C-alpha positions, 0 to 999 in steps of 0.5 A, a space after each residue: 340579163 342580156 340575151 345571147 344569140 343562142 336564146 334568140 335563135 329561131 326554131 329550126 326543123 330537121 328530118 329524123 334520118 338526117 338529124 341522126 346522120 348529121 349527129 354521127 357525122 359531127 361526132 366523127 369530125 369533132 377532132 378536126 372541126 370542133 367548133 362546127 361539130 359542137 354547133 351542129 350538135 347543139 342545133 340538132 339538139 334544139 331542132 323540131 324533128 319530123 318524118 320526111 313527108 312532114 317537114 315544112 317544105 321551106 325548111 332547109 334540108 340536106 341537098 336543098 338549094 338555099 338563097 341567103 344573105 350574109 350581113 358580114 359579106 355586105 353583098 347581095 344574096 348568094 345561092 348554094 346547095 347544102 351538101 355532105 362533106 364529100 360532095 362539097 365544091 365551092 366552085 359549084 356553090 356546094 357547101 359542106 354541112 361541116 362549115 360554119 355557114 352550112 351548120 348555120 343554115 340547116 333547118 332554117 325556113 324562108 324568111 328566118 334570120 340567125 346570128 351565127 358565129 364564123 370561124 373566128 367566132 364573130 357573129 354574123 346574121 344569115 337571112 334565108 331568102 328562098 329554099 328549093 329542093 
């Protein structure tokens, strides 16, 4: 049997209060961004949930700065801050959790890679280089 990306995705970590807030956000946004909403809800469902002080320090949480590479872009690493939709500003490298890349980054740790669909459904490999608060 062939493996799917879902079966090979690395473990992810989330803070309990953020997981709750993100689930509510994903449900509220379902009519506007169904693909991202469904992906984010699936990630929350499979996440290892932690209290704020117990999450691994290199796990991507909301408002973290993340340096990552994207195989599909062919370029080097990019650094962004993962934010809620109202704070997103691509000119300031702040990407929304309600974008495909944002939903793919949440919960990953430094050194991990994930195969993740883009808006067109093509899978791309995102690799975490560095995570900082």
